[in-house]
N, C-alpha and C positions, 0 to 999 in steps of 0.2 A: 504495501500500499505506499508507504512511503516513498518507494522507488520510482512507483505511478505520478507521485505527488512531485518529485525531483524532475521528470523527464518532462512535465508540463509546463514547469516554472522555465525550467532552460528552453522548450520550444515558444513561450510566451518571451522570453528575453531575447530569443534568435528573429523572432517577429518583428520587435520594437527595434533591435538594431537593424534590419533589413530595410523597416521605413524610414529610421531615422537619416540613416548614411544618405539615400537620394533626396530627402528633405533640406538637410542643411548644404548637401552639393549644389541643388538647384537655387537656393538662396546664394550661395556663394557665386554660381555662374553667373548671375544677374548685377551683382558687385564687381564681378571682375569685366564685364561690357560695359558697367557705367565708367570704371575706371579707363578701359580706352577710349570712353567717350569723352572725359574729362582731361586726356592726352592730346584727343583730338581738337578740342575746345583750344587747346594751345597753341595751335598753329596759325600763325596768318591766314586771313581769310574766312577762320572756323571760328577766330576767336570772340567775332562779333555775333555768331549763332549761338553759342551756349552749350554748356555740359549737356543738357537735356535733350537738346534736339540733335546733338552730335550720338548719343548713347541710344536714343531711337533707332536712329539711320542705320547704325552697326548691328543693332538687334534684328530689324527689316531685313537687311541685305544677309545675317546669319543666317535667319529662316529661310530665304530664297536659295540659298546655297545649298546647306547642309541640313536644312528641314528642323522641325519643332524638335527640340531633345525631350523624347517621351520618357526617357528612362529616369530622369529627375523632373518632372512635370508637380511635383506636389511642392518642390521646395520655390518654383518660380511663379506656382501661383501663389502663395503665401507672399511674396513679394507684393505680387500685383494687386492683392487685395489687402492684407493686414498691415503690410510696411505702407502702402499708399494711404490708409487711414491713418497710420501714426505720423504721419509727415503732415497728413492736413491739419492732427491735431497739434502739434508742433508748431505747424505755420502760424498758428494764432498768437504766438507771442511777438511776431511782425506787426501787429494790428495795438496799436496804442487807442484803446477805445476814450480814453478821457481826453486825448489831445484831440480827437476827431468830435466828440460831445462838446468841447469848451469852443475849440477854436475854427472848425469846420462845418459848423450848420449849414451855412450858405451852400457851402461845396456840396452838402451830403443833398441838397436838393438838385443840382445838375447832376450830382451822380448817378440820382434815381431815374432823373429824365433821359441821360445817358443809356442806361441800363435798357428799360423800355424801348428807347431807340433801336437800337442793336440787336436786340432781343427780334421784334418784330418786321425788322426792315430786313434783317438775313432770313427768316422763315420767308416772307413774302416774295423777293427773289429767288429764294429756292424754290418755292411753288410755281413761279413762271418758268424755271430752268429746269422744272419738273428734277431737282436733285434728291439726292439723299435725305430724307427728312430727319433721321437721327443725327447723321454728322452735321447736318445744318443748324440744329437745335443747338448741339454739343458748341459750335463756332460761335454761333450770336449769344449764347452764354460768356465764353472765354474772351468775345470782343468786349461784351459790355462791363464785364465783371474785373477778372482777375486773371484771364490766359490760362493757364494749364491748372493751376488750383482750382480755379473754379470748374473745370470740366472736369478733373477727377472728384471734386465734390457733391456734383449734380449727377455724374454717370449711374451709381448705382440706384438712386432715386428714380431715373429715368429707365433703368434697367436696360441701359446700353450694353453691348457684349464689347468683350476686351479690344477685339481689331477695331469697333468705330471708334473709341475712346483713344487708342492709341494714332490712328489717324487723325483724328482731332488735333491732339496734342502737339502732334509734329507738326500741321500747318500752323496752328496757332504762333510757337515758338518761332518758325522759319518766315512769317509773314509779319510777324511783330518785330522780329530784329530788321526787316528792310524798313517798314515807319520808322522804326528808332534813329536808324541810321539816315531817313531822309532829313529828319526832324532838325537834328545837327546839322544838316547840310544847310535849311530852310533859315535857322536862327539869325545868321548875322545879316540877312535882306528882308525879314517881317518887321512890319512895323508894329513890334510890340514889347512892353517893360518887360525887365527879369520875371519880377511877379507875374504878369500875364500869361508870357512865355510859358511859365510853369504850370500854372493852373490850366494852360490848353494840353501839354504834355500830361498831366496828371489825370486831365478825364476824359482824354481820347486815346491813350495807347493802352496796350494789352496787360502785359505782365510788370511787376514791380521794376523787374530787371531795366527791361526798357524802358520804362519811365525814368529810373536811373542815370542810364545810358545818355537818353536824350534831354534831360532838366539840368545834368552837368556843367554844360556854356552858360548856361543862366548864371551861373556863380551859386553861392552858399543860399543865399536867401531866395534865388530860384526854384532851386533844387529842391527846399525843405518844403515849400508851398507845392511842388508839384508830386511830391510823394504823399504831403499831406491829402491832395486832391485823392491821390490813388487809394490811400488807406480808407477812403469813405466809400470806393466802392467794395474793396474788402469786407467791410465792415456790413454791407446791405448783402454781402452772400449767403447770411445766415436765414433771413425772412426770405430772401428768393429760392434756396432751399424746401422751406416750411410750406408756399407758395406751390410748389414742384409736387412736394409729398402730396397735397389736399388734392390737385390737379389728379394726380395718379389715383387716388382714392377714389375719386369719383368716377373717373373713367372706368376701373374695374366694377364699380357697382353698377355703371349703366349697361355696361357689358355683361353685367351677371358672371364675371369673372371672380375666382376662386382664390386667384393670385393675392397674396397679401404683399402690401406696401409695405417693407423693411422700415423703421423708425432710425434714421440717422442719427444712432448713439454718439460718430465719431463728432458731429458738429455740437452736440454739447461738450465735449472735451475741445474743440475749438474755441467754444464761447470762454469756458473755465480759464484755460492756457492765456487768452486774452485779456480777462480780468486779472488773473495771477500776473503777467507780464506788465499789467499798467497800474496795478495799484500795491503790489506786493514786492515785487522784485527791484530793487534799487529803492524801496520804501524802506519797509518792514525787514527786508533779507537785503544785506547789501552784494552786488554783484558786479565784475570786471565787466569792461568792454568786451575784454578777451574770449572771456566765458561764453556773451552771449554770442560773439560772433562764431564760435566753436559750436555750439547749440545750432546757428543759422547753417554753418557748413554742414551739421551733420543730417537736418532736415533736409537740405538740397542732396546731399546721399542717397537718404533715405528714397526720396519723391524720382531720383533719376533710378533707383534698381526698382523702383516697382514700373516706370515706365519701360526700364528692358523686358519685363515681364507681359507686358501689354503690347509691346513691340513685335515677341516673338511669335506674338497671334497672327499676325498680318500676311494677307497674301497679297504678293506684288501686282496680280492679275485684278485682284478685288481692287487693290489702291488705285489703278489706271480707271477702273471704273465706276466708282465709287466715292473720289476725291475731286474730280476736275470741277465738276459743275457747284459743290459746297465751297470750293478754294473761290470762284468767280462770284458768289453768292457773299462771301465773306470779304473778297477783298472790297468789291463795290461796296459793302456798306462800310468798311474800314475808311475809305476816301471820302464818302459822305459824313462819317460820325466826325473825320478830321475837320471837315469844311466848316459843319455846324458848332462844334465846340469852338472853332476860333471867333466866330460869330458871338457867342454868349459868352466870351468870356470878359 
């Protein structure tokens, strides 16, 4: 009897070991490609594209050449889902709620208008072009709110598959970079003060990194107001997610579908971290700039590894057939948004 129990225990341990190795190998694999993405982003030309987009490009290329690494699927899935949510929670530390509420209420109104405009215009153009609905919606959210982080936050609520999410993140990162560079080139010839230029950048560009890149030529004050305007859009990500959750629940009820809309608990984590970073860190708990930079770097790596996991699900054939029209819709929206934002500054 004792021998039987020992054998069962050994079999169980063997099963756990055999499942643990692919899991940890899959996670390590996503970080390895994230590292290659980081190295590629150091190369002149790719340095403006950024680590995130570079890693997705490498992941997509790997999938086309070598296929999906099925043996380590469990670890890759962990990165694309769990690490993604952890990255969004940690991303909350970038949002200074106190600054937004005390100094950016006027900007917040314009930010809300920008989000509504970007989402509805992208969807409208996508309908005319008969573009993929999910990718177009994700791109509208990314354009209106905060790029890849916004797409990553709404994707599970909208039940987007990994391929559509990865395609959308890749497009938003690349197009946003082009626009950020264009803004820096336009800065010397535009009749805008440093503050107005900062507001324009903050309420119209896609990612926080894009706003930082474009806002730098406006000097310290211009960059500060640009980031403040951008933080207002990040702040509005939370109510937007709950609106989408309500709409998805109503859609399920109308279609008499039994599929449940999972509550986005990671958004609660995002809010908690935002409050913690705004009112506790640096106040009740002293923290150095180096520590905060370290956390920001770790967040970027988690998000990059998660995007690698998503990128490995992308088929290049589907990318050609599904991405072009949403890209056109998003490009037109981004141009219109830049023009609109210029006139409401």
